[in-house]
TIMI-2910 file (N, C-alpha, C, CB; in pm, 1 decimal, decimal comma, always signed):
<rs>
+----------+----------+----------+----------+----------+----------+----------+----------+----------+----------+----------+----------+------+
!      n_x !      n_y !      n_z !     ca_x !     ca_y !     ca_z !      c_x !      c_y !      c_z !     cb_x !     cb_y !     cb_z ! resn !
+----------+----------+----------+----------+----------+----------+----------+----------+----------+----------+----------+----------+------+
!  +3891,5 !  -7426,8 !  +3199,9 !  +3784,6 !  -7402,4 !  +3292,3 !  +3797,3 !  -7503,8 !  +3406,3 !  +3646,1 !  -7411,7 !  +3221,7 !  Met !
!  +3786,5 !  -7456,2 !  +3529,7 !  +3796,7 !  -7550,2 !  +3641,0 !  +3673,5 !  -7639,7 !  +3648,2 !  +3815,0 !  -7474,9 !  +3773,2 !  Pro !
!  +3689,4 !  -7757,6 !  +3705,0 !  +3573,2 !  -7844,9 !  +3722,3 !  +3489,1 !  -7798,5 !  +3840,8 !  +3617,6 !  -7991,3 !  +3742,3 !  Pro !
!  +3359,9 !  -7828,6 !  +3840,4 !  +3277,7 !  -7797,3 !  +3957,3 !  +3330,1 !  -7873,4 !  +4079,4 !  +3128,8 !  -7832,6 !  +3930,8 !  Pro !
!  +3317,2 !  -7830,3 !  +4200,6 !  +3249,0 !  -7706,7 !  +4239,6 !  +3339,1 !  -7585,5 !  +4218,6 !  +3204,2 !  -7714,1 !  +4386,2 !  Pro !
!  +3283,3 !  -7486,5 !  +4156,7 !  +3360,1 !  -7368,0 !  +4119,6 !  +3400,4 !  -7282,1 !  +4239,0 !  +3280,9 !  -7285,0 !  +4023,5 !  Tyr !
!  +3323,5 !  -7287,9 !  +4345,8 !  +3354,1 !  -7202,8 !  +4461,0 !  +3491,3 !  -7234,7 !  +4518,6 !  +3247,4 !  -7219,0 !  +4569,0 !  Thr !
!  +3529,6 !  -7361,0 !  +4518,3 !  +3661,2 !  -7398,3 !  +4569,5 !  +3773,0 !  -7339,6 !  +4482,3 !  +3674,1 !  -7551,2 !  +4576,4 !  Asp !
!  +3758,3 !  -7350,0 !  +4351,5 !  +3859,4 !  -7296,3 !  +4260,5 !  +3869,2 !  -7145,3 !  +4270,6 !  +3828,2 !  -7336,3 !  +4117,4 !  Ser !
!  +3755,7 !  -7078,8 !  +4278,6 !  +3754,1 !  -6933,1 !  +4288,5 !  +3818,5 !  -6888,2 !  +4419,1 !  +3610,1 !  -6879,7 !  +4278,7 !  Ala !
!  +3788,5 !  -6956,9 !  +4526,9 !  +3847,0 !  -6922,0 !  +4656,2 !  +3998,5 !  -6943,1 !  +4654,6 !  +3782,7 !  -7005,4 !  +4768,5 !  Ala !
!  +4043,9 !  -7048,3 !  +4589,5 !  +4187,2 !  -7075,4 !  +4579,4 !  +4257,6 !  -6964,1 !  +4502,2 !  +4211,8 !  -7211,2 !  +4511,5 !  Thr !
!  +4195,7 !  -6919,5 !  +4394,0 !  +4254,0 !  -6808,3 !  +4317,2 !  +4265,2 !  -6682,9 !  +4403,8 !  +4168,9 !  -6778,6 !  +4191,4 !  Leu !
!  +4159,1 !  -6652,1 !  +4474,2 !  +4156,5 !  -6531,5 !  +4558,2 !  +4260,9 !  -6540,3 !  +4668,6 !  +4016,6 !  -6511,2 !  +4619,6 !  Arg !
!  +4273,3 !  -6655,4 !  +4730,9 !  +4372,2 !  -6674,2 !  +4836,9 !  +4514,4 !  -6661,5 !  +4783,9 !  +4353,5 !  -6810,1 !  +4902,9 !  Gln !
!  +4533,5 !  -6692,6 !  +4656,6 !  +4665,6 !  -6680,2 !  +4593,9 !  +4696,6 !  -6536,7 !  +4552,7 !  +4674,5 !  -6771,2 !  +4472,3 !  Ala !
!  +4601,3 !  -6446,3 !  +4573,1 !  +4624,3 !  -6306,2 !  +4540,6 !  +4569,2 !  -6261,2 !  +4406,9 !  +4767,8 !  -6279,2 !  +4543,2 !  Gly !
!  +4500,5 !  -6351,4 !  +4336,6 !  +4439,2 !  -6314,8 !  +4208,3 !  +4320,3 !  -6223,9 !  +4235,7 !  +4394,9 !  -6441,9 !  +4127,7 !  Val !
!  +4310,3 !  -6115,8 !  +4158,5 !  +4197,1 !  -6024,2 !  +4174,1 !  +4111,5 !  -6015,8 !  +4048,2 !  +4247,1 !  -5885,8 !  +4211,0 !  Thr !
!  +4167,4 !  -6055,9 !  +3933,7 !  +4097,4 !  -6043,6 !  +3806,5 !  +4114,5 !  -6169,8 !  +3724,0 !  +4147,8 !  -5922,0 !  +3728,6 !  Thr !
!  +4006,2 !  -6214,1 !  +3662,0 !  +4008,8 !  -6328,7 !  +3571,4 !  +3970,1 !  -6278,5 !  +3432,9 !  +3912,2 !  -6443,4 !  +3620,0 !  Val !
!  +4053,5 !  -6306,2 !  +3333,9 !  +4023,4 !  -6271,8 !  +3195,1 !  +3966,4 !  -6396,3 !  +3127,6 !  +4151,3 !  -6219,1 !  +3119,5 !  Ala !
!  +3844,6 !  -6386,9 !  +3080,5 !  +3773,9 !  -6499,7 !  +3020,3 !  +3768,0 !  -6481,9 !  +2868,8 !  +3631,2 !  -6512,9 !  +3079,2 !  Cys !
!  +3811,6 !  -6584,2 !  +2795,3 !  +3811,4 !  -6579,5 !  +2649,1 !  +3688,2 !  -6645,6 !  +2588,7 !  +3935,9 !  -6645,9 !  +2595,3 !  Leu !
!  +3601,1 !  -6699,4 !  +2673,1 !  +3478,3 !  -6763,7 !  +2625,7 !  +3371,5 !  -6660,3 !  +2593,9 !  +3425,9 !  -6862,8 !  +2730,0 !  Leu !
!  +3280,8 !  -6696,4 !  +2501,8 !  +3161,1 !  -6615,4 !  +2482,7 !  +3078,3 !  -6624,4 !  +2609,5 !  +3079,0 !  -6662,1 !  +2357,8 !  Asp !
!  +3000,4 !  -6520,7 !  +2636,9 !  +2919,2 !  -6520,5 !  +2758,9 !  +2826,8 !  -6641,7 !  +2766,2 !  +2836,8 !  -6392,6 !  +2766,7 !  Arg !
!  +2776,9 !  -6688,7 !  +2652,7 !  +2686,2 !  -6803,9 !  +2655,5 !  +2760,1 !  -6935,2 !  +2680,8 !  +2609,7 !  -6812,8 !  +2524,3 !  Asn !
!  +2892,5 !  -6935,7 !  +2676,2 !  +2971,5 !  -7055,9 !  +2703,6 !  +3015,8 !  -7064,2 !  +2849,8 !  +3093,6 !  -7059,4 !  +2612,9 !  Glu !
!  +3011,6 !  -6953,0 !  +2920,7 !  +3057,0 !  -6947,2 !  +3059,2 !  +2945,1 !  -6994,8 !  +3151,7 !  +3101,8 !  -6803,5 !  +3096,7 !  Leu !
!  +2969,5 !  -7100,3 !  +3228,1 !  +2864,5 !  -7147,7 !  +3319,9 !  +2826,6 !  -7039,2 !  +3420,7 !  +2911,2 !  -7274,7 !  +3394,5 !  Pro !
!  +2697,7 !  -7021,2 !  +3440,2 !  +2650,2 !  -6919,3 !  +3534,7 !  +2704,8 !  -6945,5 !  +3674,6 !  +2496,2 !  -6916,1 !  +3538,0 !  Ala !
!  +2718,9 !  -7072,5 !  +3710,8 !  +2770,9 !  -7106,3 !  +3843,9 !  +2916,4 !  -7062,3 !  +3859,1 !  +2758,8 !  -7257,4 !  +3869,3 !  Ala !
!  +2994,1 !  -7068,9 !  +3752,0 !  +3133,7 !  -7024,5 !  +3757,4 !  +3140,5 !  -6873,2 !  +3771,0 !  +3210,5 !  -7070,2 !  +3631,8 !  Leu !
!  +3059,3 !  -6803,9 !  +3693,8 !  +3054,2 !  -6657,7 !  +3703,0 !  +3012,9 !  -6614,8 !  +3843,8 !  +2956,1 !  -6599,8 !  +3598,1 !  Glu !
!  +2915,5 !  -6682,9 !  +3901,7 !  +2870,9 !  -6651,8 !  +4037,4 !  +2980,1 !  -6681,6 !  +4139,9 !  +2744,2 !  -6730,9 !  +4071,1 !  Ala !
!  +3054,5 !  -6789,4 !  +4120,0 !  +3163,1 !  -6824,3 !  +4212,5 !  +3272,6 !  -6718,1 !  +4210,0 !  +3222,3 !  -6962,3 !  +4177,0 !  Ala !
!  +3306,7 !  -6669,5 !  +4091,9 !  +3406,5 !  -6561,9 !  +4082,6 !  +3357,1 !  -6437,9 !  +4156,1 !  +3437,0 !  -6527,8 !  +3934,6 !  Tyr !
!  +3233,0 !  -6401,4 !  +4132,4 !  +3176,8 !  -6283,5 !  +4199,6 !  +3174,3 !  -6303,3 !  +4350,5 !  +3034,9 !  -6254,3 !  +4147,9 !  Ala !
!  +3135,0 !  -6421,3 !  +4394,8 !  +3128,8 !  -6450,3 !  +4537,0 !  +3264,3 !  -6446,0 !  +4605,1 !  +3067,1 !  -6583,8 !  +4558,2 !  Gly !
!  +3369,9 !  -6474,8 !  +4529,2 !  +3505,7 !  -6471,3 !  +4583,7 !  +3567,3 !  -6332,0 !  +4572,8 !  +3594,0 !  -6572,8 !  +4511,6 !  Ala !
!  +3492,1 !  -6238,4 !  +4514,8 !  +3544,3 !  -6102,8 !  +4500,3 !  +3638,5 !  -6086,2 !  +4382,6 !  +3614,6 !  -6062,5 !  +4625,1 !  Gly !
!  +3627,8 !  -6176,0 !  +4284,5 !  +3712,3 !  -6168,0 !  +4165,9 !  +3642,1 !  -6086,1 !  +4057,2 !  +3746,6 !  -6309,7 !  +4113,7 !  Leu !
!  +3717,7 !  -6000,1 !  +3993,6 !  +3665,3 !  -5923,4 !  +3881,0 !  +3676,9 !  -6011,8 !  +3756,9 !  +3742,7 !  -5786,4 !  +3862,3 !  Arg !
!  +3570,3 !  -6020,9 !  +3680,3 !  +3566,9 !  -6104,8 !  +3560,5 !  +3559,2 !  -6015,3 !  +3437,5 !  +3446,6 !  -6203,7 !  +3564,6 !  Leu !
!  +3662,0 !  -6024,4 !  +3353,7 !  +3665,0 !  -5948,5 !  +3229,2 !  +3642,8 !  -6044,9 !  +3113,6 !  +3799,9 !  -5871,4 !  +3212,9 !  Leu !
!  +3561,9 !  -6002,7 !  +3017,9 !  +3531,7 !  -6086,6 !  +2901,9 !  +3605,5 !  -6035,6 !  +2778,9 !  +3380,2 !  -6090,3 !  +2875,5 !  His !
!  +3682,3 !  -6124,1 !  +2718,3 !  +3750,4 !  -6098,7 !  +2592,1 !  +3715,4 !  -6215,3 !  +2500,2 !  +3907,2 !  -6083,6 !  +2611,2 !  Phe !
!  +3590,5 !  -6219,1 !  +2450,8 !  +3548,8 !  -6336,6 !  +2372,3 !  +3631,0 !  -6353,3 !  +2244,7 !  +3401,1 !  -6325,7 !  +2336,4 !  Pro !
!  +3675,0 !  -6476,5 !  +2224,4 !  +3751,5 !  -6512,2 !  +2105,5 !  +3684,2 !  -6633,8 !  +2043,3 !  +3902,7 !  -6541,2 !  +2139,9 !  Val !
!  +3644,8 !  -6624,2 !  +1916,7 !  +3584,1 !  -6739,8 !  +1850,9 !  +3681,6 !  -6858,0 !  +1847,0 !  +3539,5 !  -6702,9 !  +1708,2 !  Pro !
!  +3628,3 !  -6978,9 !  +1852,3 !  +3713,8 !  -7097,6 !  +1844,4 !  +3803,3 !  -7090,7 !  +1721,4 !  +3628,5 !  -7226,0 !  +1841,0 !  Asp !
!  +3932,2 !  -7113,5 !  +1744,4 !  +4032,5 !  -7114,5 !  +1637,3 !  +4041,2 !  -6979,3 !  +1566,2 !  +4000,1 !  -7224,3 !  +1535,9 !  Met !
!  +4005,9 !  -6871,2 !  +1635,5 !  +4004,6 !  -6740,6 !  +1571,5 !  +4078,2 !  -6635,3 !  +1652,3 !  +3863,3 !  -6696,5 !  +1548,3 !  Gly !
!  +4047,1 !  -6513,2 !  +1622,1 !  +4105,8 !  -6397,8 !  +1689,7 !  +3990,9 !  -6314,8 !  +1748,1 !  +4194,7 !  -6312,0 !  +1591,0 !  Val !
!  +4021,1 !  -6226,7 !  +1844,1 !  +3914,1 !  -6143,0 !  +1900,2 !  +3842,0 !  -6064,8 !  +1791,1 !  +3971,1 !  -6046,1 !  +2004,6 !  Pro !
!  +3712,8 !  -6046,0 !  +1810,8 !  +3632,9 !  -5971,8 !  +1713,0 !  +3680,4 !  -5827,5 !  +1701,2 !  +3484,7 !  -5975,2 !  +1751,4 !  Arg !
!  +3718,8 !  -5768,6 !  +1814,9 !  +3769,2 !  -5631,5 !  +1817,9 !  +3914,6 !  -5637,2 !  +1863,1 !  +3683,1 !  -5539,9 !  +1913,0 !  Asp !
!  +4004,7 !  -5658,2 !  +1768,0 !  +4145,4 !  -5678,4 !  +1800,1 !  +4206,9 !  -5555,5 !  +1866,4 !  +4223,1 !  -5713,5 !  +1674,5 !  Leu !
!  +4180,1 !  -5437,2 !  +1812,6 !  +4235,3 !  -5314,8 !  +1872,2 !  +4181,0 !  -5293,4 !  +2013,2 !  +4202,8 !  -5192,6 !  +1784,2 !  Asp !
!  +4052,7 !  -5313,7 !  +2030,1 !  +3992,8 !  -5298,9 !  +2162,6 !  +4049,0 !  -5399,2 !  +2261,6 !  +3842,4 !  -5314,1 !  +2154,2 !  Gly !
!  +4074,4 !  -5520,7 !  +2216,3 !  +4131,3 !  -5623,2 !  +2303,5 !  +4272,0 !  -5584,2 !  +2349,0 !  +4134,5 !  -5759,1 !  +2231,5 !  Ser !
!  +4349,4 !  -5530,1 !  +2257,7 !  +4484,1 !  -5484,0 !  +2295,5 !  +4476,7 !  -5376,4 !  +2401,8 !  +4559,7 !  -5431,0 !  +2173,0 !  His !
!  +4387,6 !  -5283,2 !  +2383,9 !  +4369,3 !  -5174,2 !  +2481,9 !  +4327,7 !  -5230,7 !  +2616,2 !  +4263,8 !  -5072,2 !  +2432,5 !  Thr !
!  +4231,4 !  -5320,1 !  +2615,6 !  +4182,3 !  -5379,1 !  +2740,7 !  +4293,7 !  -5456,7 !  +2811,9 !  +4062,2 !  -5472,3 !  +2712,7 !  Asp !
!  +4370,0 !  -5535,6 !  +2737,2 !  +4475,3 !  -5615,1 !  +2798,6 !  +4584,7 !  -5527,0 !  +2855,8 !  +4533,9 !  -5712,1 !  +2697,9 !  Leu !
!  +4616,4 !  -5417,4 !  +2790,6 !  +4717,3 !  -5325,7 !  +2845,3 !  +4670,5 !  -5267,7 !  +2979,1 !  +4747,0 !  -5211,3 !  +2744,9 !  Arg !
!  +4539,0 !  -5254,9 !  +2995,5 !  +4483,9 !  -5200,6 !  +3118,5 !  +4493,6 !  -5294,0 !  +3236,9 !  +4343,0 !  -5164,2 !  +3097,4 !  Gly !
!  +4523,5 !  -5420,3 !  +3211,0 !  +4535,8 !  -5514,8 !  +3321,5 !  +4664,5 !  -5489,1 !  +3394,0 !  +4529,8 !  -5660,1 !  +3272,4 !  Leu !
+----------+----------+----------+----------+----------+----------+----------+----------+----------+----------+----------+----------+------+
</rs>
C-alpha cells in the first residue's frame, strides 16, 4: 500500500498507463482515502480479498476474475 498522500501515488499510476488496480485487502482494510484517490485518478479498483496467510474465499471466482483482466 502506498504511503499517504494517496493522490500522488494514484496520479503516478495513471500517468504510467495503469487503468486498473487489483486489491487483495478486505474492504475494511482499504483506507477510504486511498479508494477515493484511485477513483479520482480514474483508476478502476477491483477487490479480490484474500485472508492473511490464506487463499481467496472463492478460488474459482478469483481465477475467472483474474483472467478477465
